[in-house]
N, C-alpha and C positions, 0 to 999 in steps of 0.2 A: 103223359108230362114226368108225373113224377119215378116214374121206371126208368126213364131214358137217363133222367140223373143222378138217379144214385146208383148208376156205373162209372160217376165220377167220386175218387177218392178225396177229403177233404183236406185237399197239403199239396203245397204243390209240386206242381210235375214243369216235366220238359213237354219243349214244342213236342217233339217224336210219339212220348205221350198221349197226349192228346187227344194228336189225328186218333191214332191208336180207338182211342175214345170214342172217336168220332162215328170212326168205323160198326161201329163194338153196337152207339146209338140206331142206326145204320137198322143193320142186324137186329137188332128188340126191336125198331119199330115195323119193321115190316110181318118180323114173326108173331106179332100181338093185332095184327091186322088179317092173318093165314093170309098172303100174298106172295104167291109161288109162279107167280111166269111173269113173263112183260105184255106192254109195257104196263112200270107200278099205274094205278089211279089214282088221280090227281085224289078223290072223296078218303083216299087214306091221309090226310093231312084235313080237309074240310071237314072233316065231320069228327074230331078229337073236340071233347069236351071243353068250354071257353077260351075258347078263339072264336076269331071269326075275321071272315077272309072275303077284298073288300076291290074290288078292279075298276084301279077307275085311267085316269089321264093322268097321273102324278109326272114331274117330270124330274125323276127318280125313277130305277127302276121295281127295286120296292123299298117299303119299308114296316118299322113291324116297331109296336110299343101298349103298354096298358095303358084300358084308356080306366079302370078302377074296380072294372066290373070282367074283365072281355081283358084278351088280346086279342087285338088289328093286325091281323099284315093286309099291308096296299098294294097290291102286284098290277102297276102299271100293261092296261087293255092293250095300248101300241104292238107290244110285241108277240113275236110269235107265237104261238101255242107251244114249241121247242124249248122257246126261251122264259116264257112263262112258267113252267111247271117248272127249273131249274129254280125258277126267281125265285117259286113259294116253298121248295124245298129248303134255298140257298135261307129267309128269313126263317124260318119254324125255327134251323138251327139258332139262330140267336134267340129264337125264343125259352125255345132249351137249357142254351147256357143261364139265362136268369142268374137264379140263385145259387152259378157254381163256374163264375168267367174268373174268379179271383184268384182261382184254387189252375186254372186254364192257361190262360193268359198272363208272363208276369214278364213280357218279353224279352227281347234278346239282342247281343250286333247284330245289325244287320235291319230288326224289322223290330217294331213297336210292341206291347202287348194290343193295342187297336187289330193291327193289319196281322197278329193269328188269328184273333178271332173272324177276319173278313176273310183268311185263308180256309181255315182250319170249317165255317161253313159253306164254302166250297166248296170241300173235300168232304160233306157230311151231303150233302147237294149230291153228287156226282156217287157217293157210295151206298144213296136212297134210292137212286135212278135204274143205275146201272152197277144192280151189285157183283162184285168181283166172283163170288159160286156161283150166281145167270150167265152172267161174260163168260167164263173158265166152259160151261156144257154151250152156249150158243158159235164156240168155237171148235168144241173138241172134234168139227170134220175136218177139220183147216184152219185156217188164218181169215179173218174180216176184214173189212175196211173199214179205213170210220164211220164210212157217207154208211154201208149195209147196216153198223151196230148203230147211229143214229136215226132212222128208220125202225130199225125191231124195237131198240127199249123210248120211243120215242123224245130224244135229246138231243140240242148240239151238238154237229157234226166237236167245233173241238172239245170239245167233253167227251164221247166216246173217242176221240183223237188219243186226248187224257188218260184216259179208265184204259185205253187198251192196253199203255205206254204203264200206266201203275200194277196193274194185274201181269206184265211181265207176258203181253198177249201178242203186241208187232210185232209183226216181222224186222229183226236184226236192220235190215238196209232202208225200213219205212219208219224206224222209230226218231218220234218226232224230239225239239227240245222244251217243247210245251209245256206249261206247268199247269196246274190246276190258277192260276192267277188269269192268265193267258185269254183263260175265259169274259173274266170279266171288262165291265165293262168301263169306257169314265163316266159315265156320268156314278154308277156305283162307288169308285175309286171315293170323289170329289166328295161324294155323300154318308161314305163308311165315319169318317166320324161319328157325326151326326145324329144315325144308323143306331149304335152304337152306345150314344147316349141314353140315346131313345131309349132303347130295353136295358139297358142298363138301371 
């Protein structure tokens, strides 16, 4: 965790820089775990020190908070596996950001600091579960559909669609207007302020 936090400069950053750092953190975690091919194992997260993952029937998709000795990530077990994986990675980013969110998210016209944190957590989760280099390798022999990428990387189809677009790998006539935010649920949106406060 400390190594991921060290990637953040101790100065206010533009939102685009915060997203770039989110991708660097995802890549660093994959290197540290020596993960080299999809799907990314969830053990990469669940085995981190001082972190415990609990699956229950929480009314929200996920939350993260410090209980005094351990980081606790709670994931709603009613989600499908692919969505649970994304939620777990999303919540991990909130944990990683605990000591650096004041530098990473300062707000901007049309987007509060809390909204920036939520979108960056989505972006980090997408980068961790569907790394850019792996995605390019998967598409080396020709375009892949979001459904094919979803199966290969064990991520929700909208995430696969978003990542193909972000990495410039979606066919031009199929590129959607999806943003990472589009895959978030209403539950996550409603709970974003509470979750951010818990992590902070």
